[in-house]
A tleap script that builds the chain and sets N, CA, C and O, in Angstrom:
source leaprc.protein.ff14SB
mol = sequence {
  NMET LEU ARG VAL GLN GLN TYR LEU ALA VAL
  GLN LEU GLN GLN ALA ASP ASP ARG VAL VAL
  THR THR GLY ASN THR GLU VAL VAL ARG ALA
  LYS THR ARG THR LEU ALA VAL LEU GLY MET
  ASN ASP SER ILE GLU ASP ILE LEU ILE THR
  LEU GLY GLU GLN HIE HIE LEU ILE ARG PRO
  LEU THR SER SER GLY GLY SER LEU PHE LEU
  TYR LEU ALA LEU ASP ARG PHE ARG GLY ASN
  LEU ALA LEU ALA ARG HIE SER LEU LYS ARG
  ILE GLU ALA THR GLN GLU CILE
}
set mol.1.N position { 0.819 -1.199 0.000 }
set mol.1.CA position { 0.000 0.000 0.000 }
set mol.1.C position { 0.862 1.261 0.000 }
set mol.1.O position { 0.518 2.261 -0.631 }
set mol.2.N position { 1.989 1.201 0.717 }
set mol.2.CA position { 2.880 2.362 0.786 }
set mol.2.C position { 3.419 2.723 -0.598 }
set mol.2.O position { 3.524 3.901 -0.937 }
set mol.3.N position { 3.758 1.713 -1.394 }
set mol.3.CA position { 4.269 1.980 -2.738 }
set mol.3.C position { 3.212 2.653 -3.607 }
set mol.3.O position { 3.530 3.543 -4.396 }
set mol.4.N position { 1.969 2.237 -3.467 }
set mol.4.CA position { 0.889 2.859 -4.224 }
set mol.4.C position { 0.744 4.313 -3.815 }
set mol.4.O position { 0.581 5.183 -4.670 }
set mol.5.N position { 0.800 4.589 -2.520 }
set mol.5.CA position { 0.695 5.964 -2.034 }
set mol.5.C position { 1.872 6.806 -2.529 }
set mol.5.O position { 1.696 7.955 -2.934 }
set mol.6.N position { 3.067 6.227 -2.493 }
set mol.6.CA position { 4.241 6.953 -2.985 }
set mol.6.C position { 4.104 7.240 -4.473 }
set mol.6.O position { 4.413 8.341 -4.931 }
set mol.7.N position { 3.637 6.244 -5.229 }
set mol.7.CA position { 3.444 6.413 -6.667 }
set mol.7.C position { 2.431 7.518 -6.935 }
set mol.7.O position { 2.651 8.375 -7.791 }
set mol.8.N position { 1.325 7.498 -6.205 }
set mol.8.CA position { 0.297 8.522 -6.386 }
set mol.8.C position { 0.833 9.898 -6.022 }
set mol.8.O position { 0.520 10.881 -6.693 }
set mol.9.N position { 1.636 9.980 -4.967 }
set mol.9.CA position { 2.216 11.263 -4.563 }
set mol.9.C position { 3.146 11.793 -5.651 }
set mol.9.O position { 3.144 12.989 -5.944 }
set mol.10.N position { 3.940 10.906 -6.249 }
set mol.10.CA position { 4.847 11.318 -7.328 }
set mol.10.C position { 4.049 11.772 -8.542 }
set mol.10.O position { 4.378 12.789 -9.152 }
set mol.11.N position { 3.002 11.030 -8.899 }
set mol.11.CA position { 2.177 11.399 -10.045 }
set mol.11.C position { 1.512 12.752 -9.835 }
set mol.11.O position { 1.450 13.569 -10.753 }
set mol.12.N position { 1.013 12.985 -8.621 }
set mol.12.CA position { 0.373 14.263 -8.305 }
set mol.12.C position { 1.378 15.405 -8.395 }
set mol.12.O position { 1.059 16.474 -8.915 }
set mol.13.N position { 2.595 15.181 -7.888 }
set mol.13.CA position { 3.629 16.220 -7.943 }
set mol.13.C position { 3.994 16.523 -9.395 }
set mol.13.O position { 4.168 17.686 -9.760 }
set mol.14.N position { 4.109 15.489 -10.220 }
set mol.14.CA position { 4.444 15.709 -11.625 }
set mol.14.C position { 3.336 16.484 -12.327 }
set mol.14.O position { 3.621 17.355 -13.149 }
set mol.15.N position { 2.090 16.184 -12.018 }
set mol.15.CA position { 0.976 16.931 -12.604 }
set mol.15.C position { 1.023 18.377 -12.154 }
set mol.15.O position { 0.819 19.284 -12.961 }
set mol.16.N position { 1.291 18.607 -10.868 }
set mol.16.CA position { 1.410 19.972 -10.357 }
set mol.16.C position { 2.551 20.707 -11.048 }
set mol.16.O position { 2.413 21.880 -11.396 }
set mol.17.N position { 3.676 20.027 -11.248 }
set mol.17.CA position { 4.824 20.645 -11.917 }
set mol.17.C position { 4.461 21.064 -13.337 }
set mol.17.O position { 4.854 22.143 -13.782 }
set mol.18.N position { 3.720 20.228 -14.051 }
set mol.18.CA position { 3.309 20.570 -15.421 }
set mol.18.C position { 2.383 21.779 -15.414 }
set mol.18.O position { 2.498 22.655 -16.272 }
set mol.19.N position { 1.473 21.832 -14.460 }
set mol.19.CA position { 0.548 22.970 -14.377 }
set mol.19.C position { 1.322 24.248 -14.082 }
set mol.19.O position { 1.081 25.280 -14.709 }
set mol.20.N position { 2.249 24.184 -13.135 }
set mol.20.CA position { 3.054 25.353 -12.772 }
set mol.20.C position { 3.895 25.804 -13.964 }
set mol.20.O position { 3.950 26.994 -14.274 }
set mol.21.N position { 4.540 24.863 -14.622 }
set mol.21.CA position { 5.390 25.201 -15.769 }
set mol.21.C position { 4.575 25.830 -16.892 }
set mol.21.O position { 4.972 26.850 -17.456 }
set mol.22.N position { 3.457 25.233 -17.210 }
set mol.22.CA position { 2.603 25.756 -18.276 }
set mol.22.C position { 2.085 27.151 -17.930 }
set mol.22.O position { 2.129 28.061 -18.758 }
set mol.23.N position { 1.598 27.308 -16.711 }
set mol.23.CA position { 1.069 28.608 -16.287 }
set mol.23.C position { 2.114 29.701 -16.317 }
set mol.23.O position { 1.852 30.801 -16.804 }
set mol.24.N position { 3.302 29.408 -15.800 }
set mol.24.CA position { 4.358 30.421 -15.779 }
set mol.24.C position { 4.889 30.728 -17.173 }
set mol.24.O position { 5.286 31.858 -17.454 }
set mol.25.N position { 4.897 29.733 -18.038 }
set mol.25.CA position { 5.290 29.977 -19.423 }
set mol.25.C position { 4.325 30.966 -20.078 }
set mol.25.O position { 4.748 31.865 -20.804 }
set mol.26.N position { 3.046 30.799 -19.821 }
set mol.26.CA position { 2.049 31.725 -20.368 }
set mol.26.C position { 2.221 33.136 -19.811 }
set mol.26.O position { 2.032 34.113 -20.537 }
set mol.27.N position { 2.575 33.252 -18.541 }
set mol.27.CA position { 2.820 34.578 -17.941 }
set mol.27.C position { 3.981 35.265 -18.657 }
set mol.27.O position { 3.885 36.435 -19.027 }
set mol.28.N position { 5.072 34.535 -18.848 }
set mol.28.CA position { 6.251 35.123 -19.510 }
set mol.28.C position { 5.916 35.498 -20.958 }
set mol.28.O position { 6.283 36.579 -21.419 }
set mol.29.N position { 5.231 34.621 -21.662 }
set mol.29.CA position { 4.861 34.919 -23.053 }
set mol.29.C position { 3.956 36.150 -23.143 }
set mol.29.O position { 4.139 37.007 -24.007 }
set mol.30.N position { 2.983 36.222 -22.242 }
set mol.30.CA position { 2.056 37.364 -22.269 }
set mol.30.C position { 2.795 38.665 -22.012 }
set mol.30.O position { 2.539 39.660 -22.690 }
set mol.31.N position { 3.687 38.681 -21.068 }
set mol.31.CA position { 4.427 39.908 -20.755 }
set mol.31.C position { 5.369 40.269 -21.903 }
set mol.31.O position { 5.528 41.444 -22.232 }
set mol.32.N position { 5.983 39.274 -22.502 }
set mol.32.CA position { 6.873 39.518 -23.645 }
set mol.32.C position { 6.091 40.115 -24.817 }
set mol.32.O position { 6.550 41.057 -25.462 }
set mol.33.N position { 4.894 39.553 -25.089 }
set mol.33.CA position { 4.047 40.093 -26.165 }
set mol.33.C position { 3.614 41.524 -25.860 }
set mol.33.O position { 3.581 42.371 -26.754 }
set mol.34.N position { 3.284 41.792 -24.606 }
set mol.34.CA position { 2.869 43.136 -24.214 }
set mol.34.C position { 3.988 44.142 -24.447 }
set mol.34.O position { 3.741 45.234 -24.958 }
set mol.35.N position { 5.204 43.788 -24.080 }
set mol.35.CA position { 6.345 44.692 -24.310 }
set mol.35.C position { 6.520 44.956 -25.801 }
set mol.35.O position { 6.790 46.085 -26.211 }
set mol.36.N position { 6.365 43.906 -26.611 }
set mol.36.CA position { 6.517 44.064 -28.065 }
set mol.36.C position { 5.435 44.970 -28.638 }
set mol.36.O position { 5.727 45.845 -29.453 }
set mol.37.N position { 4.189 44.767 -28.220 }
set mol.37.CA position { 3.078 45.585 -28.722 }
set mol.37.C position { 3.272 47.050 -28.339 }
set mol.37.O position { 2.948 47.949 -29.115 }
set mol.38.N position { 3.798 47.284 -27.148 }
set mol.38.CA position { 4.034 48.656 -26.694 }
set mol.38.C position { 5.283 49.278 -27.308 }
set mol.38.O position { 5.565 50.459 -27.110 }
set mol.39.N position { 6.028 48.462 -28.059 }
set mol.39.CA position { 7.236 48.963 -28.698 }
set mol.39.C position { 8.366 49.231 -27.717 }
set mol.39.O position { 9.267 50.022 -27.997 }
set mol.40.N position { 8.315 48.588 -26.596 }
set mol.40.CA position { 9.362 48.783 -25.576 }
set mol.40.C position { 10.560 47.907 -25.920 }
set mol.40.O position { 10.447 46.682 -25.971 }
set mol.41.N position { 11.681 48.523 -26.151 }
set mol.41.CA position { 12.909 47.810 -26.469 }
set mol.41.C position { 13.618 47.478 -25.153 }
set mol.41.O position { 14.641 48.073 -24.812 }
set mol.42.N position { 13.052 46.521 -24.429 }
set mol.42.CA position { 13.562 46.179 -23.105 }
set mol.42.C position { 13.363 44.690 -22.874 }
set mol.42.O position { 12.677 44.024 -23.650 }
set mol.43.N position { 13.950 44.177 -21.830 }
set mol.43.CA position { 13.789 42.756 -21.514 }
set mol.43.C position { 13.309 42.614 -20.068 }
set mol.43.O position { 13.464 43.521 -19.250 }
set mol.44.N position { 12.733 41.468 -19.784 }
set mol.44.CA position { 12.210 41.195 -18.452 }
set mol.44.C position { 13.348 40.704 -17.568 }
set mol.44.O position { 14.021 39.728 -17.900 }
set mol.45.N position { 13.563 41.374 -16.452 }
set mol.45.CA position { 14.551 40.900 -15.484 }
set mol.45.C position { 13.928 39.821 -14.608 }
set mol.45.O position { 14.483 38.733 -14.460 }
set mol.46.N position { 12.788 40.125 -14.037 }
set mol.46.CA position { 12.030 39.115 -13.317 }
set mol.46.C position { 10.582 39.552 -13.193 }
set mol.46.O position { 10.247 40.719 -13.398 }
set mol.47.N position { 9.739 38.606 -12.856 }
set mol.47.CA position { 8.311 38.852 -12.669 }
set mol.47.C position { 7.969 38.390 -11.255 }
set mol.47.O position { 8.312 37.276 -10.862 }
set mol.48.N position { 7.303 39.237 -10.506 }
set mol.48.CA position { 6.896 38.912 -9.142 }
set mol.48.C position { 5.379 38.788 -9.095 }
set mol.48.O position { 4.657 39.684 -9.533 }
set mol.49.N position { 4.911 37.683 -8.565 }
set mol.49.CA position { 3.483 37.480 -8.327 }
set mol.49.C position { 3.331 37.309 -6.819 }
set mol.49.O position { 3.912 36.399 -6.227 }
set mol.50.N position { 2.550 38.187 -6.207 }
set mol.50.CA position { 2.367 38.146 -4.760 }
set mol.50.C position { 1.008 37.555 -4.436 }
set mol.50.O position { -0.022 38.067 -4.873 }
set mol.51.N position { 1.012 36.481 -3.673 }
set mol.51.CA position { -0.202 35.836 -3.203 }
set mol.51.C position { -0.352 36.117 -1.711 }
set mol.51.O position { 0.503 36.765 -1.107 }
set mol.52.N position { -1.415 35.640 -1.132 }
set mol.52.CA position { -1.642 35.861 0.291 }
set mol.52.C position { -0.536 35.316 1.175 }
set mol.52.O position { -0.168 35.941 2.169 }
set mol.53.N position { -0.002 34.147 0.817 }
set mol.53.CA position { 1.006 33.521 1.652 }
set mol.53.C position { 2.322 33.256 0.933 }
set mol.53.O position { 3.258 32.738 1.541 }
set mol.54.N position { 2.413 33.598 -0.340 }
set mol.54.CA position { 3.630 33.297 -1.093 }
set mol.54.C position { 3.991 34.418 -2.056 }
set mol.54.O position { 3.143 35.192 -2.500 }
set mol.55.N position { 5.280 34.474 -2.360 }
set mol.55.CA position { 5.797 35.265 -3.479 }
set mol.55.C position { 6.235 34.242 -4.529 }
set mol.55.O position { 6.875 33.244 -4.197 }
set mol.56.N position { 5.897 34.487 -5.774 }
set mol.56.CA position { 6.364 33.648 -6.876 }
set mol.56.C position { 7.257 34.517 -7.748 }
set mol.56.O position { 6.834 35.568 -8.229 }
set mol.57.N position { 8.480 34.078 -7.949 }
set mol.57.CA position { 9.448 34.796 -8.777 }
set mol.57.C position { 9.715 34.001 -10.043 }
set mol.57.O position { 9.974 32.798 -9.996 }
set mol.58.N position { 9.649 34.686 -11.168 }
set mol.58.CA position { 9.974 34.090 -12.460 }
set mol.58.C position { 11.096 34.939 -13.055 }
set mol.58.O position { 10.946 36.148 -13.226 }
set mol.59.N position { 12.214 34.298 -13.367 }
set mol.59.CA position { 13.355 35.021 -13.927 }
set mol.59.C position { 13.755 34.393 -15.261 }
set mol.59.O position { 14.406 33.349 -15.285 }
set mol.60.N position { 13.365 35.030 -16.380 }
set mol.60.CA position { 13.791 34.518 -17.688 }
set mol.60.C position { 15.317 34.540 -17.800 }
set mol.60.O position { 15.965 35.491 -17.362 }
set mol.61.N position { 15.877 33.498 -18.380 }
set mol.61.CA position { 17.328 33.426 -18.567 }
set mol.61.C position { 17.704 34.219 -19.807 }
set mol.61.O position { 17.277 33.885 -20.913 }
set mol.62.N position { 18.497 35.261 -19.634 }
set mol.62.CA position { 18.851 36.122 -20.768 }
set mol.62.C position { 19.637 35.355 -21.822 }
set mol.62.O position { 19.531 35.654 -23.011 }
set mol.63.N position { 20.425 34.369 -21.399 }
set mol.63.CA position { 21.226 33.608 -22.370 }
set mol.63.C position { 20.358 32.731 -23.268 }
set mol.63.O position { 20.819 32.253 -24.304 }
set mol.64.N position { 19.104 32.518 -22.874 }
set mol.64.CA position { 18.209 31.687 -23.692 }
set mol.64.C position { 17.272 32.548 -24.534 }
set mol.64.O position { 16.385 32.022 -25.207 }
set mol.65.N position { 17.460 33.855 -24.503 }
set mol.65.CA position { 16.562 34.747 -25.220 }
set mol.65.C position { 15.178 34.793 -24.596 }
set mol.65.O position { 14.204 35.166 -25.250 }
set mol.66.N position { 15.098 34.414 -23.339 }
set mol.66.CA position { 13.823 34.444 -22.633 }
set mol.66.C position { 12.978 33.197 -22.788 }
set mol.66.O position { 11.862 33.136 -22.274 }
set mol.67.N position { 13.505 32.186 -23.502 }
set mol.67.CA position { 12.702 30.981 -23.714 }
set mol.67.C position { 12.756 30.018 -22.526 }
set mol.67.O position { 11.925 29.115 -22.426 }
set mol.68.N position { 13.705 30.199 -21.644 }
set mol.68.CA position { 13.800 29.409 -20.417 }
set mol.68.C position { 13.764 30.353 -19.228 }
set mol.68.O position { 14.152 31.515 -19.344 }
set mol.69.N position { 13.305 29.867 -18.094 }
set mol.69.CA position { 13.273 30.723 -16.909 }
set mol.69.C position { 13.483 29.920 -15.644 }
set mol.69.O position { 13.268 28.709 -15.602 }
set mol.70.N position { 13.909 30.627 -14.617 }
set mol.70.CA position { 13.981 30.064 -13.275 }
set mol.70.C position { 12.703 30.444 -12.552 }
set mol.70.O position { 12.157 31.525 -12.771 }
set mol.71.N position { 12.224 29.557 -11.691 }
set mol.71.CA position { 10.981 29.807 -10.962 }
set mol.71.C position { 11.186 29.452 -9.494 }
set mol.71.O position { 11.781 28.426 -9.167 }
set mol.72.N position { 10.686 30.314 -8.622 }
set mol.72.CA position { 10.801 30.080 -7.187 }
set mol.72.C position { 9.514 30.512 -6.504 }
set mol.72.O position { 9.021 31.619 -6.723 }
set mol.73.N position { 8.971 29.622 -5.669 }
set mol.73.CA position { 7.847 29.973 -4.800 }
set mol.73.C position { 8.421 30.129 -3.397 }
set mol.73.O position { 9.085 29.230 -2.881 }
set mol.74.N position { 8.158 31.265 -2.797 }
set mol.74.CA position { 8.778 31.645 -1.529 }
set mol.74.C position { 7.703 31.957 -0.504 }
set mol.74.O position { 6.747 32.671 -0.806 }
set mol.75.N position { 7.847 31.430 0.702 }
set mol.75.CA position { 6.918 31.756 1.783 }
set mol.75.C position { 6.984 33.257 2.038 }
set mol.75.O position { 8.060 33.805 2.276 }
set mol.76.N position { 5.848 33.909 1.987 }
set mol.76.CA position { 5.795 35.370 2.088 }
set mol.76.C position { 6.213 35.892 3.465 }
set mol.76.O position { 6.730 37.003 3.577 }
set mol.77.N position { 5.992 35.106 4.495 }
set mol.77.CA position { 6.251 35.588 5.848 }
set mol.77.C position { 7.606 35.151 6.395 }
set mol.77.O position { 8.159 35.809 7.276 }
set mol.78.N position { 8.140 34.056 5.885 }
set mol.78.CA position { 9.435 33.571 6.376 }
set mol.78.C position { 10.575 33.820 5.401 }
set mol.78.O position { 11.739 33.828 5.799 }
set mol.79.N position { 10.253 34.024 4.126 }
set mol.79.CA position { 11.287 34.194 3.113 }
set mol.79.C position { 11.755 35.634 3.012 }
set mol.79.O position { 11.086 36.559 3.471 }
set mol.80.N position { 12.906 35.798 2.407 }
set mol.80.CA position { 13.494 37.119 2.184 }
set mol.80.C position { 13.471 37.379 0.678 }
set mol.80.O position { 14.257 36.804 -0.074 }
set mol.81.N position { 12.564 38.249 0.252 }
set mol.81.CA position { 12.367 38.489 -1.175 }
set mol.81.C position { 13.615 39.054 -1.837 }
set mol.81.O position { 13.981 38.615 -2.927 }
set mol.82.N position { 14.263 40.001 -1.215 }
set mol.82.CA position { 15.471 40.597 -1.798 }
set mol.82.C position { 16.572 39.547 -1.963 }
set mol.82.O position { 17.247 39.505 -2.992 }
set mol.83.N position { 16.749 38.707 -0.953 }
set mol.83.CA position { 17.760 37.659 -1.023 }
set mol.83.C position { 17.399 36.626 -2.093 }
set mol.83.O position { 18.276 36.129 -2.800 }
set mol.84.N position { 16.125 36.309 -2.208 }
set mol.84.CA position { 15.675 35.357 -3.225 }
set mol.84.C position { 15.960 35.890 -4.628 }
set mol.84.O position { 16.441 35.153 -5.489 }
set mol.85.N position { 15.665 37.164 -4.857 }
set mol.85.CA position { 15.931 37.763 -6.170 }
set mol.85.C position { 17.428 37.749 -6.468 }
set mol.85.O position { 17.841 37.428 -7.582 }
set mol.86.N position { 18.228 38.094 -5.482 }
set mol.86.CA position { 19.683 38.090 -5.647 }
set mol.86.C position { 20.190 36.674 -5.934 }
set mol.86.O position { 21.064 36.482 -6.778 }
set mol.87.N position { 19.637 35.690 -5.228 }
set mol.87.CA position { 20.052 34.301 -5.422 }
set mol.87.C position { 19.707 33.807 -6.823 }
set mol.87.O position { 20.518 33.128 -7.453 }
set mol.88.N position { 18.512 34.139 -7.322 }
set mol.88.CA position { 18.149 33.737 -8.680 }
set mol.88.C position { 19.078 34.380 -9.707 }
set mol.88.O position { 19.460 33.746 -10.691 }
set mol.89.N position { 19.432 35.626 -9.475 }
set mol.89.CA position { 20.363 36.309 -10.389 }
set mol.89.C position { 21.722 35.609 -10.388 }
set mol.89.O position { 22.345 35.438 -11.436 }
set mol.90.N position { 22.169 35.212 -9.205 }
set mol.90.CA position { 23.456 34.515 -9.084 }
set mol.90.C position { 23.382 33.134 -9.757 }
set mol.90.O position { 24.319 32.726 -10.443 }
set mol.91.N position { 22.278 32.429 -9.558 }
set mol.91.CA position { 22.100 31.124 -10.202 }
set mol.91.C position { 22.095 31.266 -11.719 }
set mol.91.O position { 22.709 30.469 -12.428 }
set mol.92.N position { 21.395 32.292 -12.211 }
set mol.92.CA position { 21.358 32.517 -13.657 }
set mol.92.C position { 22.758 32.701 -14.226 }
set mol.92.O position { 23.055 32.212 -15.316 }
set mol.93.N position { 23.610 33.398 -13.501 }
set mol.93.CA position { 24.967 33.671 -13.972 }
set mol.93.C position { 25.786 32.390 -14.126 }
set mol.93.O position { 26.756 32.368 -14.883 }
set mol.94.N position { 25.410 31.331 -13.423 }
set mol.94.CA position { 26.173 30.072 -13.494 }
set mol.94.C position { 25.657 29.139 -14.574 }
set mol.94.O position { 26.283 28.117 -14.856 }
set mol.95.N position { 24.522 29.472 -15.185 }
set mol.95.CA position { 23.912 28.576 -16.179 }
set mol.95.C position { 24.515 28.804 -17.553 }
set mol.95.O position { 24.701 29.941 -17.985 }
set mol.96.N position { 24.817 27.709 -18.231 }
set mol.96.CA position { 25.319 27.773 -19.599 }
set mol.96.C position { 24.276 27.138 -20.507 }
set mol.96.O position { 23.944 25.962 -20.360 }
set mol.97.N position { 23.765 27.922 -21.444 }
set mol.97.CA position { 22.732 27.428 -22.349 }
set mol.97.C position { 23.335 27.260 -23.728 }
set mol.97.O position { 22.641 26.852 -24.659 }
savepdb mol mol.pdb
quit
């Protein structure tokens, strides 16, 4: 029974991951299209979504032309938003695409 529960937990997590990935991809695409329509010659550094209990950070990787991004969900009350943003920037600098 434990193996079935573990399998179900893994399947549920994978489904959640697909939903999160798909949703965040749409957010990045929508913002990118908006910048293009407005004629803004700029790029997205990061996107912050603030929920009641969480901050969600999306950081497009500049080396990928914005087609890949880092994503972090942070506890709003225990996490440090400034440190999280700095950490994502540092992680991005180590990625080779």
